[in-house]
Steps between C-alpha positions, in 0.01 A plus 500: 500500500331176590415228252378153590590322176798416285686786334734458204768766470677501167792686352628484146867550429554553130873437526482186716742240370348200677145386422486352851582829674267702282205282599581405858220492756546539874225442756486760777316444825407795719397456861252728675664793676540467875718611789810698404408508129165659572658740749734614225208557262323711765820695573561574131137603443499730804837647402379572146178657631697711751727625223208594276315664792809699593478398866537180705185295542426434867204396711277768651706520819826547309613141538636320199320202352559152647616307193499165680134545588409608146679199353268266693224579248497257206522764226680497169718782369220666303270502804773653720560783255125555460457519879775763524350705216158486667644602839680799344184606313290480817761690701503778240120512499497539878779762477733277701754505219601802296397487137792492259 
């Protein structure tokens, strides 16, 4: 998911022996996805959709998807997965993909 603010993640350990360790805070910075990281997100999303569809997802001419080209779009993980779900739904509606 995407969130533009500050998030506090907490965890309580009832058996923690050190008051410092039981209340430690660590800042985490996440960069926007790009390049190889975004390619991996696309590959995982397409792989998961292919597995649930029961067949490989390809372009209309049978070619596989160009992950490098897809990763040029400035999308986050949620948007990538939503795009794949929408593509699968449209393909099923047009009878280009067998319904499972």
